[in-house]
KETORSE-306379 format. One record per residue: y, z, x of N, C-alpha, C in turn. Coordinates in nm, 4 decimals, m for minus. Layout:
BEGIN
     n.py     n.pz     n.px    ca.py    ca.pz    ca.px     c.py     c.pz     c.px
        Y        Z        X        Y        Z        X        Y        Z        X
...
end
This chain:
BEGIN
     n.py     n.pz     n.px    ca.py    ca.pz    ca.px     c.py     c.pz     c.px
  m7.0832   4.5626  10.7145  m7.0944   4.7006  10.6974  m6.9635   4.7535  10.6339
  m6.9758   4.8322  10.5282  m6.8623   4.8942  10.4586  m6.8545   5.0479  10.5017
  m6.7318   5.0761  10.5152  m6.7075   5.2151  10.5441  m6.6281   5.2798  10.4431
  m6.6798   5.3955  10.3796  m6.6101   5.4660  10.2787  m6.5202   5.5634  10.3479
  m6.3903   5.5519  10.3129  m6.2879   5.6509  10.3718  m6.2455   5.7544  10.2773
  m6.2751   5.8759  10.3031  m6.2423   5.9875  10.2260  m6.1215   6.0748  10.2844
  m6.0560   6.0269  10.3837  m5.9456   6.1026  10.4498  m5.8466   6.1545  10.3453
  m5.8104   6.0806  10.2577  m5.6931   6.1114  10.1697  m5.7504   6.2316  10.0765
  m5.8776   6.2223  10.0256  m5.9276   6.3234   9.9502  m5.9524   6.4593  10.0265
  m5.9877   6.4383  10.1515  m6.0172   6.5605  10.2322  m5.8842   6.6277  10.2568
  m5.7819   6.5487  10.2934  m5.6445   6.6034  10.3215  m5.5954   6.6848  10.1997
  m5.6058   6.6167  10.0810  m5.5575   6.6891   9.9601  m5.6232   6.8209   9.9340
  m5.7611   6.8070   9.9455  m5.8354   6.9470   9.9398  m5.7965   7.0366  10.0444
  m5.7721   7.0018  10.1746  m5.7181   7.0916  10.2758  m5.5842   7.1563  10.2359
  m5.4978   7.0705  10.1862  m5.3665   7.1239  10.1444  m5.3873   7.2200  10.0324
  m5.4607   7.1914   9.9248  m5.4809   7.2819   9.8189  m5.5340   7.4176   9.8591
  m5.6407   7.3960   9.9467  m5.7079   7.5176  10.0001  m5.6093   7.6027  10.0784
  m5.5330   7.5408  10.1555  m5.4359   7.6220  10.2388  m5.3301   7.6888  10.1521
  m5.2858   7.6230  10.0530  m5.1912   7.6923   9.9564  m5.2515   7.8031   9.8879
  m5.3796   7.7875   9.8461  m5.4532   7.9015   9.7756  m5.4741   8.0052   9.8788
  m5.5091   7.9783  10.0015  m5.5348   8.0722  10.0995  m5.4144   8.1597  10.1391
  m5.3044   8.0938  10.1435  m5.1821   8.1635  10.1784  m5.1439   8.2476  10.0627
  m5.1497   8.1977   9.9420  m5.1166   8.2868   9.8233  m5.2046   8.4117   9.8185
  m5.3338   8.3913   9.8423  m5.4250   8.5003   9.8321  m5.3946   8.5933   9.9404
  m5.3615   8.5503  10.0682  m5.3241   8.6554  10.1873  m5.1987   8.7167  10.1440
  m5.1015   8.6595  10.0832  m4.9763   8.7315  10.0483  m5.0134   8.8207   9.9396
  m5.0946   8.8016   9.8357  m5.1268   8.8956   9.7370  m5.2006   9.0152   9.7938
  m5.2786   8.9820   9.9000  m5.3467   9.1115   9.9629  m5.2453   9.1868  10.0339
  m5.1533   9.1269  10.1017  m5.0414   9.1964  10.1676  m4.9639   9.2750  10.0737
  m4.9354   9.2218   9.9545  m4.8521   9.2870   9.8595  m4.9296   9.4252   9.8199
  m5.0764   9.3970   9.7796  m5.1521   9.5126   9.7412  m5.1682   9.6149   9.8507
  m5.1791   9.5808   9.9722  m5.1887   9.6723  10.0849  m5.0551   9.7512  10.0977
  m4.9543   9.6764  10.0925  m4.8237   9.7562  10.1071  m4.7954   9.8527  10.0012
  m4.8249   9.8159   9.8769  m4.8169   9.9063   9.7626  m4.9034  10.0272   9.7710
  m5.0202  10.0125   9.8249  m5.1099  10.1109   9.8376  m5.0907  10.2032   9.9656
  m5.0365  10.1586  10.0723  m5.0434  10.2286  10.1828  m4.9024  10.2641  10.2444
  m4.8035  10.2639  10.1546  m4.6670  10.3021  10.2086  m4.6452  10.4486  10.2443
  m4.5748  10.4786  10.3402  m4.5618  10.6176  10.3968  m4.4525  10.7031  10.3162
  m4.3767  10.6413  10.2315  m4.2770  10.7115  10.1662  m4.3243  10.7546  10.0299
  m4.2510  10.8500   9.9765  m4.2803  10.9087   9.8364  m4.2054  10.8156   9.7463
  m4.2845  10.7580   9.6427  m4.2231  10.6760   9.5335  m4.1626  10.7673   9.4408
  m4.0383  10.7721   9.4273  m3.9720  10.8552   9.3338  m3.9038  10.7764   9.2135
  m3.8425  10.6716   9.2424  m3.7740  10.5887   9.1319  m3.8552  10.4734   9.0811
  m3.9555  10.4317   9.1558  m4.0488  10.3292   9.1229  m3.9722  10.1848   9.1536
  m3.8533  10.1953   9.1850  m3.7781  10.0678   9.2118  m3.8303   9.9907   9.3195
  m3.8520  10.0543   9.4370  m3.8998   9.9793   9.5614  m4.0372   9.9432   9.5431
  m4.1254  10.0245   9.4991  m4.2659   9.9893   9.4849  m4.2831   9.8624   9.3887
  m4.2080   9.8716   9.2809  m4.2183   9.7572   9.1793  m4.1609   9.6235   9.2513
  m4.0696   9.6444   9.3416  m4.0023   9.5284   9.4033  m4.0915   9.4511   9.5035
  m4.1992   9.5143   9.5486  m4.2889   9.4532   9.6393  m4.3718   9.3427   9.5680
  m4.3478   9.2191   9.6130  m4.4134   9.1188   9.5387  m4.4172   8.9847   9.6191
  m4.4806   8.8757   9.5649  m4.4633   8.7520   9.6224  m4.3345   8.6990   9.5721
  m4.2411   8.6671   9.6754  m4.0998   8.6210   9.6264  m4.1099   8.4703   9.6049
  m4.1896   8.3985   9.6840  m4.2026   8.2559   9.6651  m4.3501   8.2152   9.6896
  m4.4057   8.1540   9.6025  m4.5514   8.1147   9.6200  m4.5446   8.0053   9.7232
  m4.6729   7.9963   9.7748  m4.6934   7.8967   9.8947  m4.6755   7.7583   9.8391
  m4.6097   7.6638   9.9247  m4.6003   7.5280   9.8922  m4.6293   7.4477  10.0217
  m4.6537   7.3370  10.0066  m4.6730   7.2297  10.1133  m4.5551   7.1496  10.1266
  m4.4887   7.1564  10.2489  m4.3694   7.0818  10.2694  m4.3601   7.0393  10.4141
  m4.3581   6.9076  10.4400  m4.3288   6.8606  10.5670  m4.4435   6.9009  10.6623
  m4.5700   6.8922  10.6191  m4.6914   6.9350  10.7029  m4.7083   7.0707  10.7244
  m4.6322   7.1578  10.6524  m4.6425   7.3007  10.6654  m4.6674   7.3616  10.5280
  m4.7488   7.4703  10.5299  m4.7795   7.5509  10.4047  m4.7109   7.6813  10.4358
  m4.6278   7.7168  10.3522  m4.5569   7.8539  10.3610  m4.5278   7.9184  10.2267
  m4.5008   8.0473  10.2331  m4.4575   8.1245  10.1181  m4.3854   8.2491  10.1671
  m4.3377   8.3287  10.0723  m4.2645   8.4558  10.1111  m4.3120   8.5688  10.0275
  m4.3295   8.6735  10.0887  m4.3551   8.7924  10.0113  m4.2741   8.9149  10.0810
  m4.2597   9.0246   9.9966  m4.1872   9.1349  10.0485  m4.1138   9.2101   9.9312
  m4.0011   9.2501   9.9608  m3.9103   9.3166   9.8557  m3.7929   9.2309   9.8393
  m3.7631   9.1979   9.7095  m3.6408   9.1218   9.6932  m3.5528   9.2165   9.6046
  m3.4304   9.2148   9.6302  m3.3251   9.2832   9.5415  m3.3305   9.4267   9.5463
  m3.3814   9.4877   9.6450  m3.3857   9.6370   9.6624  m3.3282   9.6657   9.8043
  m3.1965   9.6871   9.8129  m3.1309   9.6922   9.9384  m3.1845   9.7912  10.0375
  m3.2177   9.9171   9.9857  m3.2553  10.0206  10.0684  m3.3940  10.0008  10.1313
  m3.4739   9.9149  10.0792  m3.5902   9.8643  10.1414  m3.5822   9.8133  10.2762
  m3.4716   9.7442  10.3056  m3.4503   9.6876  10.4415  m3.4215   9.7946  10.5301
  m3.3519   9.9014  10.4913  m3.3336  10.0236  10.5847  m3.4660  10.0911  10.6069
  m3.5516  10.1103  10.5176  m3.6741  10.1811  10.5300  m3.7666  10.0930  10.6260
  m3.7716   9.9707  10.6005  m3.8563   9.8790  10.6799  m3.8034   9.8742  10.8303
  m3.6770   9.8952  10.8547  m3.6199   9.8912  10.9875  m3.6511  10.0105  11.0717
  m3.6746  10.1236  11.0024  m3.7166  10.2438  11.0677  m3.8587  10.2590  11.1059
  m3.8911  10.3163  11.2252  m4.0263  10.3329  11.2721  m4.1094  10.4156  11.1835
  m4.0425  10.5174  11.1209  m4.1237  10.6100  11.0401  m4.1593  10.5716  10.9065
  m4.0775  10.4759  10.8463  m4.0962  10.4356  10.7042  m4.1518  10.2962  10.6859
  m4.1648  10.2297  10.7870  m4.2042  10.0830  10.7865  m4.3354  10.0767  10.7131
  m4.3482   9.9738  10.6091  m4.4654   9.9625  10.5417  m4.5155   9.8147  10.5280
  m4.4141   9.7227  10.5367  m4.4457   9.5739  10.5228  m4.5171   9.5220  10.6406
  m4.4580   9.5514  10.7467  m4.5288   9.4944  10.8728  m4.6689   9.5434  10.8955
  m4.6960   9.6709  10.8798  m4.8303   9.7248  10.8939  m4.9297   9.6504  10.7924
  m4.8814   9.6344  10.6736  m4.9631   9.5543  10.5724  m4.9837   9.4147  10.6207
  m4.9031   9.3611  10.6764  m4.9051   9.2107  10.7378  m5.0138   9.2229  10.8433
  m4.9961   9.3216  10.9269  m5.0922   9.3265  11.0479  m5.2417   9.3410  10.9967
  m5.2606   9.4024  10.8816  m5.3976   9.4165  10.8337  m5.4433   9.2909  10.7604
  m5.3523   9.2286  10.6836  m5.4007   9.1146  10.6019  m5.3924   8.9817  10.6605
  m5.2969   8.9586  10.7471  m5.2818   8.8220  10.8056  m5.4118   8.7770  10.8688
  m5.4764   8.8564  10.9451  m5.6079   8.8052  11.0017  m5.7011   8.7432  10.8996
  m5.6893   8.7771  10.7784  m5.7747   8.7238  10.6759  m5.7493   8.5907  10.6302
  m5.6335   8.5301  10.6777  m5.5793   8.4053  10.6337  m5.6893   8.2993  10.6582
  m5.7510   8.2843  10.7702  m5.8443   8.1859  10.7939  m5.9672   8.1910  10.6946
  m6.0233   8.3166  10.6729  m6.1217   8.3288  10.5807  m6.0882   8.2937  10.4409
  m5.9726   8.3274  10.4019  m5.9202   8.2925  10.2753  m5.9117   8.1432  10.2471
  m5.8538   8.0771  10.3442  m5.8536   7.9274  10.3293  m5.9872   7.8655  10.3256
  m6.0919   7.9075  10.4090  m6.2224   7.8728  10.4106  m6.2910   7.8834  10.2718
  m6.2705   8.0077  10.2211  m6.3189   8.0390  10.0834  m6.2708   7.9494   9.9704
  m6.1363   7.9213   9.9829  m6.0643   7.8293   9.8817  m6.1219   7.6918   9.9018
  m6.1579   7.6490  10.0219  m6.1989   7.5163  10.0472  m6.3494   7.4975   9.9951
  m6.4237   7.6062   9.9972  m6.5612   7.5982   9.9599  m6.5757   7.5945   9.8107
  m6.4735   7.6455   9.7383  m6.4747   7.6624   9.5903  m6.4684   7.5245   9.5280
end
């Protein structure tokens, strides 16, 4: 009796789907944070700075990426205040979608 082993193919597909799911979730968080920030956008510097800083990658059995604001120093001050925070609320809305985003990528 011969057994066909597809473990390597399945693992590769899971990794690809996980990377796509994390990237999609980060993109949703970026969109949410740009659309729902509590501060008035005057210079456009901060809003334009909200982006995926590092796309998702698979490294040592972990898929991770980074999104937020890069190179806009006063963004850190605003995010640290209870009144002006906007990145964390966007994450709270979008991170629960991660599982569904990975499943959708796997089905494609």
